[in-house]
C-alpha positions in Angstrom: 22.1 28.4 -18.3 25.2 29.2 -20.3 26.2 27.1 -23.3 28.9 27.5 -25.9 28.9 26.7 -29.6 30.4 28.0 -32.8 28.6 30.6 -34.9 26.9 28.0 -37.1 25.5 26.2 -34.1 24.0 29.2 -32.3 20.5 28.4 -33.6 20.7 24.9 -32.1 21.4 26.5 -28.7 18.3 28.7 -29.1 16.2 25.6 -30.0 17.5 23.9 -26.9 16.3 27.0 -24.9 19.7 28.0 -23.6 19.5 31.3 -21.6 22.9 32.6 -22.6 24.4 31.3 -25.9 28.1 32.1 -26.2 29.8 31.9 -29.6 33.2 30.6 -28.7 34.7 31.7 -32.0 34.1 35.3 -31.1 33.9 35.4 -27.3 35.5 33.8 -24.3 33.0 32.1 -22.0 34.8 33.2 -18.9 34.1 36.9 -19.9 30.4 36.2 -19.5 29.8 33.3 -17.2 30.2 33.9 -13.4 29.2 32.1 -10.3 28.2 29.0 -12.2 27.0 26.0 -10.2 28.1 23.3 -12.6 30.4 23.2 -15.6 30.1 20.3 -18.0 33.5 20.0 -19.7 33.3 18.2 -23.0 36.6 19.5 -24.4 39.3 19.2 -21.8 42.8 20.8 -22.0 42.9 24.6 -21.8 39.1 24.8 -22.0 38.9 22.8 -18.8 41.6 25.0 -17.2 39.6 28.2 -18.1 36.5 26.6 -16.7 37.7 26.8 -13.1 37.4 30.5 -13.0 33.6 30.6 -13.7 32.6 28.2 -10.9 31.2 29.6 -7.7 32.5 28.4 -4.4 30.9 25.0 -3.8 30.3 24.5 -7.5 31.3 21.4 -9.5 33.3 20.8 -12.6 32.2 17.6 -14.4 34.4 16.4 -17.3 33.5 13.8 -19.9 37.0 13.8 -21.4 39.7 14.4 -18.9 40.0 13.9 -15.1 40.0 17.3 -13.5 42.6 18.2 -10.9 41.3 17.3 -7.4 44.1 19.4 -5.9 42.9 22.5 -7.9 39.3 21.8 -6.9 40.3 21.7 -3.3 42.3 24.9 -3.6 39.3 26.7 -5.1 36.7 25.3 -2.8 34.8 23.4 -5.5 34.3 19.8 -6.4 35.5 18.0 -9.5 34.8 14.6 -11.1 35.0 12.8 -14.4 31.9 11.1 -15.6 32.0 7.9 -17.6 29.2 5.5 -18.5 29.0 1.8 -19.1 26.3 0.4 -21.4 23.4 -0.8 -19.3 20.4 -2.5 -21.1 17.9 -1.7 -18.4 18.8 2.0 -18.4 18.8 2.2 -22.2 15.3 0.6 -22.2 14.1 3.3 -19.7 15.7 6.1 -21.8 14.0 4.7 -24.9 10.6 4.9 -23.1 11.2 8.5 -22.2 12.1 9.3 -25.8 9.1 7.4 -27.1 6.8 9.4 -24.8 8.1 12.6 -26.2 9.5 13.9 -22.9 13.0 13.8 -24.3 14.1 14.5 -27.9 17.7 13.7 -28.7 19.4 15.8 -31.3 20.3 13.5 -34.2 23.0 14.8 -36.5 22.8 12.0 -39.0 22.0 8.3 -39.4 24.6 6.2 -41.3 24.5 2.5 -42.3 26.6 0.2 -40.1 29.0 -0.2 -43.1 30.0 3.4 -42.5 31.0 3.0 -38.9 34.5 4.2 -39.6 33.1 7.4 -41.1 30.8 7.9 -38.2 33.7 7.6 -35.8 35.8 10.0 -37.7 32.9 12.6 -37.8 32.4 12.1 -34.0 36.1 12.6 -33.3 36.2 15.8 -35.5 34.4 17.7 -32.8 32.4 19.6 -35.4 29.1 17.8 -35.3 26.2 18.7 -33.2 23.9 16.0 -32.0 24.4 12.3 -32.1 25.5 10.1 -35.0 23.5 6.9 -35.1 24.3 3.7 -37.0 21.5 1.8 -38.7 22.1 -1.9 -38.1 19.2 -3.1 -40.3 17.7 -1.7 -43.5 
């Protein structure tokens, strides 16, 4: 598994047991990754455009931020989709059980009080946090 992060987040990738950690501030992922089954695009734009070249025929580009070109996917013999999620109480309950059992450990960047929701949003949008930013509703 390939994953990209800046220099300061390479240790996080090692803790997550990534096989090939690429420092995007020093290297282009497309210089290392080849014949990839699935690309998970969390950036969009030119990063998404560069991602097409690392997919193997029959591979899939999944974007969380921008619909990938279906035309380009067809031309390259790959599949493409955008993934979005709607809150679902039953699914969140199941995820909580998995976390409580220790089978899944989310990466938490920080926990802020609800009164700092604006700051949490700004941090999230900066693209320079690793892990999730949680809001504490009660003290």
